[in-house]
C-alpha angles and dihedrals in degrees: 000000000000116000094240090054090052090050092051092048092047091053093046096047095046094044094048096047094044093049095043096045097048095083089051091049088050091056090047091051090052090049095052095039099249092150130144105223117197096233100147141033092264089077120078097185114092099206133049112273126197121246129199093083087136088077089069091050090050093050092053094042094048093050093049093050098043094047099045107034138061107245098241120175096267092048091050088051092053092048095046091047090048090054090053091049093048092050088050091049095048093051091046093049090054104036107016107237125216118262097247091055091052093048092048093052091046090053090050090052090049091051090051088058091047091050088055092055099265097137135141096231095165141349133202117275109264090209096085100200096044110116091226105090099200144009120239109216094198110172092006094061097091098045091045090049092051092047091050094050095045092044095052092042090057094038092064089047089051095057091048090106106114132046109277096357104114096036091047095048089047089052091054092047090049093051092048092050089047091055092047090049089055091050097049089033115240108154097185092051090049093053094045091051091046090054092048093048091048092049091050093048090050091054097042098080089060093045106040116104118320089036121210092191136011122225090221124192087314091069102030094051091044093052092047093048095049093046091048096049096042091048087060091052095046111025111027094049098075132088095213106133097232098040088094088082098045101083091044092052094046090053096030100121098056094032097052094040089057093045093049091047091056094044094045093052093046092050089052091051091247131136104270088225094055118109122247142161097249102101119120094255092050091053092050090051090048089055088062102263121140122237092262092047093050091049092050091050091053091044088054093049091048091048093048093050089047090056089050089053091052091049090050091054092050105036133076116265099257095052090045092050091051090049093051091049090050091052092049091050091049090050091051091049092050091047094054093040091058098030094097093050092047092048092050093046093052096046115115113257097033108145113254093221090058100043101028089241091168093058095088095125113177104202087209130030096265101027097128091044136076113231090281095049108105109162 
């Protein structure tokens, strides 16, 4: 069967199953008590909303991958690890696990991937004009791989703060990685990303504002884990000089939001695990945007950076370097242009009616928190 036919079938199967199973998952969530109750001002929804929507995403994704790919060792590793992550998410969505338990299970899932040969053994040299084309990580390959997987897994969970945000950004990242996989080419990566994108698209109508169901940690952790492990299969495996930047650009929105959250809290002398209102989506809301507008802005940023990643994988190194520098300059300009507004909006004592302080909507119960953030 031609690759494009497999991709189309993977999208269709995952989308259909995800969309069709979401109402059943919603009933199941209500039955087991996996409900997000608006008990503080961080929630924007006024009525209890079921979680566990990630189960529907998992059903669609799993079917698409199993039906359309050969279960090679790396793919088996991704699927086994995904099962571990989904079990963790389901239990957490129902009972709220402690942070150290979640981190421990995530590390185990990452090691499962490593055991199945999903390892960052080398990556291209970020110093473009250095004669050494790549850097061999040697003994550091396994710890760096585990850190990457756990970091991305939690990064997607961290941006899960507005209806449709995390699942939409993950959809964009999946499509970008699908395109890159077709360019390289990496057929297995393309099919896996097609299945993930289809599963996300099937769930999005139920999750976009106003959400009928949240995907919860079940979905957010699953999406992060799959994106992290597949990025190792498809982006860190190439010697192309500029491919170093590709995985960071594809996953830029969740990755940088998490990094800035840690840095911001440390600079303020706070516990890096403590919750705050400094995430990208909070700042957009504080600037006066509605939920839908903020989500669209972050979709646009994610899409633009995804295009940059595709260009990097297809252009010569000098043009790609110039493009990366231009993006960084633009990001710095935007940061300083809005810095004053952001600072004013996040100052204590700012009136909620002016800055929409109450619109803090975690889409899942811990969306504004890192795994240790229980508010």
